[in-house]
C-alpha positions in Angstrom: 15.4 -13.8 -112.2 17.3 -11.4 -114.5 15.9 -10.0 -117.7 18.4 -9.1 -120.4 17.8 -8.2 -124.0 19.9 -9.8 -126.8 20.2 -10.2 -130.5 19.8 -13.6 -132.3 22.4 -14.3 -135.0 23.4 -17.7 -136.5 21.8 -19.9 -133.8 23.3 -17.9 -130.9 22.0 -15.1 -128.8 24.4 -12.2 -128.2 23.5 -10.4 -124.9 23.4 -6.6 -125.0 24.7 -6.2 -121.4 26.9 -8.3 -119.1 25.3 -10.8 -116.8 26.7 -12.4 -113.7 25.3 -15.9 -113.8 26.6 -19.4 -113.1 27.6 -21.5 -116.2 25.0 -24.1 -117.0 22.1 -22.1 -115.6 18.8 -22.6 -117.4 17.5 -19.7 -119.5 14.3 -19.0 -121.3 14.3 -17.1 -124.6 11.3 -15.4 -126.2 11.3 -14.4 -129.8 9.2 -11.4 -130.9 8.4 -11.0 -134.5 8.9 -7.5 -135.9 6.0 -5.4 -134.8 4.5 -8.1 -132.6 5.7 -6.6 -129.3 4.3 -3.2 -130.2 1.0 -4.7 -131.2 0.7 -6.5 -127.9 1.3 -3.2 -126.0 -1.2 -1.4 -128.1 -3.8 -4.1 -127.4 -3.2 -3.9 -123.7 -3.3 -0.1 -123.7 -6.6 -0.1 -125.6 -8.1 -2.6 -123.1 -7.0 -0.5 -120.1 -8.4 2.7 -121.7 -11.7 1.0 -122.4 -11.8 -0.1 -118.7 -11.1 3.5 -117.6 -13.8 4.9 -119.9 -16.4 2.4 -118.6 -15.4 3.0 -115.0 -15.8 0.7 -111.9 -19.0 0.1 -110.0 -18.1 0.9 -106.5 -21.5 0.8 -105.0 -23.3 3.8 -103.7 -26.7 4.8 -104.7 -29.6 7.2 -104.1 -29.4 6.6 -100.3 -26.2 8.6 -100.1 -26.7 12.3 -99.4 -25.0 14.9 -101.5 -22.1 17.0 -100.3 -24.3 20.1 -100.0 -26.8 18.2 -97.9 -24.1 17.0 -95.5 -22.4 20.4 -95.2 -24.6 23.4 -94.6 -23.2 26.5 -96.1 
């Protein structure tokens, strides 16, 4: 799979970089409305930051001894 950006003008898509592909190969085109792509990124970033703030439950508990208990000074 090759990902290439392009510009849509008059029912055609002009590619912004050259592509080596066979004629007749099937392509998929996704249209982003102005600002839509940035909003999706901001939503994903907010979701990840919320996960980081919340943290992950990795187990552990009161039965684990502290570092100082394990290593006498």
